[in-house]
N, C-alpha and C positions, 0 to 999 in steps of 0.2 A: 456579511458580504452581499447576501442576496437582496437585502434592502438598499444597499448602496447602488445596486445594479440599475435601478430606475433613473439614477443620475449619471452613472458612469457610462452607460451604453450611448445615450444621446450624445454626451460630450465627445466620446470616442469617434463616433460617426461625424460629428461637426469638423473634427480636426484631422482625421484619417482619410474619411470619404467613403468607407465601405457602408454597404446596406445595413440598415438599423437592426434587422434580424441577426446579421452577421456579428454586429457589436454585442448584442446580448448573449449570442453563442460564445463569443471570446470571454465575456464576463463570467459565464457559467464555467467555462474551462478554466478559467484563472482560479477561481474558487475551488473547484475539484482538485486542481493541482496542489493548492495549499493543504487541503484536507488530506491528500494522499501522503505528502512528505510529513505532516504532522504526526501520522501514525507509524511511521517507520522508526525502528529502534536499532541503533548500532550496537548489537550486543557484542559482549567479549567473547573471543574464540579461543578454545583450548588447543594447544598443539602438543601431540604425542609423536616422539621419534625414538623411543625405546630407552631413553637415558633416565637416570634417576632424578629427572628435573621437572617441575610443574612450569610449563611456559604458557602465557596468556597474552594474547593480542587484545590490547585495549584501544579506545578511540578518544582522541582528543580534538577539539576545534582546531582548524588550521590557522585561525587568525582573521582580521579584517579582511572582507571581500569586496573588490570592486566589480559591479555589474554594469555593463554598457549594452544598451538595447537598441534595435533599430525602429523604423516607424511603421513597418508593415503590420505587426501584430504588437503593438507596444505593451499592452497589459498581460497578454498570454507569455510573451517572452520574459517580461520582467519577473512574473512568477516563477518561471522555469529556473531562473537565477537565484532569486533572493529566498524562495520557499526552501530548497534543500540547504542553503547557506545557514538560514535561521534555524532550520531543525536540527543542523550539526552543532549549534551552539555559537555560531560567528555573528559578528555585527556586519553591517552591509551598507556600502555607498552604492547608490543606484543612480546611474546617469541615463536618462531617456534622450533620444533623438531630438535635436532642435526643432524638427518638424513636427513633433508630437509630444509636447512636455506636458499639457494640462491633464489629460486624463491620467497619466502615470502619477503626477503629483496628487491628484485626488485618490488614486489608489493607495499611495504612500501614506496619506493622512488617515485613511479607513483602517489600514494594517497597523499603523504606529499608535493607534487609539488603544490597542490592547498590548501593547508591548512596553518594556521599560524605555525610558527616555534615551534617544540617541541610537538605539539598536539598528533601526532602519532609517537612513537618511537619503532624501532625493535631492539631488544636485542638478540644476539645469544650465545650460548655457552653451556657447559655441567654443570651438578650439581656441586656445589650447587646452581647455579644461578636460578634455578626455586624456590628452597626453599627460598632463600633471597628474591626473588621478591614477593612471596605471604604472607611473614611474615613482609614485610615492613609496619611500621606504617602510611605511607602516602597513602596506597593503601586502597580503601573503597569497591571495588567489585572485587572479583577473579572469573573469568570464565575459567573453564578448561574442556578439552575433553582428555580422556585417560582411563587408567585401573583403576579398583576399588581400587587396593591397593594404587596406586599413588593418587587417588582422596581422599582417607582417610587422607593421609599425607598432601595433600593441605588444606583439611578442618582444620586439626590440626593447621598448619601454620597460616592460615587466622584467626584463633580464638583468636590469641595473641592480635590483634587489633579489633576484633569483626567485620571484614569485612564481607560483604555479599558474599555468594558463590553461583555459578551456576555450577553443576557438570553434565557432560554427560559421564557416565561411561561404555560405552560398553554394548553389549547384546550377547544373544545366542537365537535368533529369531527362533521359531518353525513355520513351515508351516505344517497346518493340512489338509490333503486331505480327502474329504468326499467320499462316496461311489458311489455317481452319478458324480464325476468329469469327465470333458471331457479331458482325458489325452493328447490327440494329440493336442487339442486346447490351452492347457496351458503349455505344456512341455517346449517350448523354454522360455517363461516367467519365469518359475519356476527354470530353470536351470540358466539363467543370473541374476536372483534374489539372486543366491548363490554365482555365480563365477564372476560377475562383479568387476572389479579393483583387479582381482586375489584373490577375497574372502576377500579383506581387507576393509571391510565395517562394521562399528558398527551394521548397520541395515540389513547385509545381512542375507538371510535364512542360518541358521547353522545346522538345524535338520529338517527332513522330516519325518511326521508320515503317513504312507499310510495304508489303508484297506488291511488286509491279503488277500483278494479275488483278488486284482490288485497288490500286492506287487511286484511280480516278473516283471510285466510289468513297473512299475514305475521305479524300479532299471534299467530295460533295456533301457528305454527312456532316462533317465538321463546320464547313462553311454554311450550311443551311442553319445549324444552330447558332453560329455567330450573328448571322443576319437577323435572327429572331429574338436575340438576347436583348433585354430591355436596359439601356445605359441611362442613368439619370442621378440626381443628387440622392445621396445616401438616405435622407430623412423622408424621401417620397417613398410610400409603401409599394409603389409599383416596380421600383428600380431593383434590377438583378445584379448589375454592375454599376460600380461608383467610378469616380475619376482617378486617373493617376494621381498620386499623392502631392507631388511637388514639381516645380517647373524643371529643375535639372533632371528628374527622372523622366518627365515626359520629353525632354529635348533628346535624351538617350534613346528612347522608344522611337521617336520620329527619325533620329539619325539611322538607326539600324534597320528600319523599314524601308526608308528611302534608299539606303545602300543596296539592299537586297533587290528592289524593284529596278534600280539602275543596272545592276548586274544580270538581269534576265528573269527575275522571279515574276511570278503572277500573283495578284491579290484575288484570291477566290472569294474573299470577303474582306470588307474594310479596307485597311491601307492608308487611312488618312485620320487626321484630327477632325473631331466633330466641331461644327459651327457654334457659335455662342460662348458665353463666358465659362471659365472653369477649365481643368486640365482633362477634358474627356477626349479619349481616343477610341475609334470604332474597334470592336472586337475583329482581329484581323487573322485570317488563315492564308498562308503563302504556299504556293504550289511552285514547282519547277525552280527550287532555290539551289544555287551552286552550293555544294557541300562546304566549301570553304568560306562561305559568307559569314560575317561577323553574327549575323542573327541566328545562326547555327552553332558556332564555335564559341561564342561568348554568352553570358547570362543577359538576356534583354530585360527580364523582370518587370514585364507589362504585358498587355493584351495582345500579345503577338505570338503566332506559333507556326513555325515551318514544318512542312510535311515533306518528307523525302521518300523516293521509292528505293527498293532493293530487289535484286534477283536472287542473291544467294544469301542465306541466313547467317552464314560465317561473315559475310560482308557487313550485315547489319549489325551483328555484335561488336565487330571490329570498330565500325563507325560509332556505336554507342559508347564504346571505350576510349574512343579516340581524342579525348580532351584531357585537360588537367583536373577537371571536376570529378568528384566521386561521392556526391552526397546520397542521391536515390536513384531508382530506375524501375521500370515495370515491364512486364511481359503479359500480353493479352492473347488468349488462344482458348479452344474449347478442350483439347486434350490436356489436362491439368499436369500429367506427368512430364509431358513433352515441355510444357511451359516452365515447369520447375527446373527442368534440366538446362533450359536456356537461361533462366534467371540465375542459376548458379555460375554463369559465366560473366555476369556484369560486374563490373569494378566499382563497387558503390558500398555505402554504409547500410543501406536498407533497400530491399527490393520487394515489390508488391506483384501479385498475380491477379490480373482483372481488376484492379483497383489500384489507387495511387494516393501517397500522402496521408494515410489514416495511420496515427500513432496511438498506441496505448500509453497511458501514464507509466505503466510498469515496466516498459522495455527501454533498452538502452538506445540512445541516439547519438550516433558519431558518424562523420563523413571520413572517406578515405582520399588519398592524395591530397590535392590543394583544398579540399572542401573542409578540413577541419583537423583540429588536435584536441585529444581528451575526449571524454565521454559525458554526456548528459542524460538525464532521464533515468527513472527507476531507481533502484538502490545504488547503481553506479553514480547517479547524480549526487546522492547523499555522501557516498564515500569520497567523492571527489573533493569534498569540503572538510574532510577530516584527516588526521595525521595518526598513524599507527603508533601505538606506545607499548612496547614489549616489556613483560616482566617475568624474569625468571626466579623462581623459588625451589630451594631443594626439597625433594620429596622425602619424607621420612620413611625410613625402612619399616617394612610391616613384617610381623612374625609369619 
């Protein structure tokens, strides 16, 4: 896998747009995930309830798995789906996004070279390919990452054969800054938690709630970093941010930004498409945004970050929880006990304190509310691809 990285990473950058260093990091993470799941063992489990019966839970593969992945992290998300499925003993049909099929096909070739024939199959194409795949009667588990609307359609398609579904459906993660936050100490981390991969991260910070007392400083600190970030082609060694991946997504980012500005928001940085070829959009920090603006209430999924003031912490927590999303969130402050108490109030699957969107391979990953169904990651990801098989055997009486 490491040897293939020299070919995979540049190809990923050419079709997805992210800086080359990030593509190499994605390849490394993909390899690490495959190694992690290869070492997990779904061991039988004895159950004792006092009866003279020996009960044992064993595990069987659930059956063929359909894996559908988006274009923002095509390799990493592909491995997050096929690695546990293969480790559980299933075959996998993997469908990448039509916007990023090439690196995924190459990854499939690399992995398939060490597998029996047809254990991992990569299929590419536009709709109705995905709809036909998830509704195929031979598929027993559908694992999908993408939008909420498409996730609902996937669940409906899988219901025809009562296939198990695991859905990771995007987020609108809020970062709540406390009054004692060390702004200079966390500003870089906060900025990149929002803008890494050009903001095209389901777990990116997509809203910032800052105390009114320091609101102007927060806006200024984030805007300063947005103005200095180097935007350019991913293969350029100096680029820190690449382009938005595709034309429909760029149009979405432009629409949400223009709507916010028309409603009275102020662009403290950016706010516009960059001149020249390519889908480049200036890193944008929005201040004075109406709280009901779509750039706040929806998932913009691009290099745009609204910053909103609050006067009462309960108000900020209520606003952070006030959407149908529930993927992740974070709290930023100096008093860690206070930060943890606030974090415990956020309605999301994962919460971080003084950082954001950092995941261990061994931890569960699941969204709440509209952000997901089922669990991926860690042993939970493995067992999601297995079916329990219980054996009861009489226990011989002992003298």
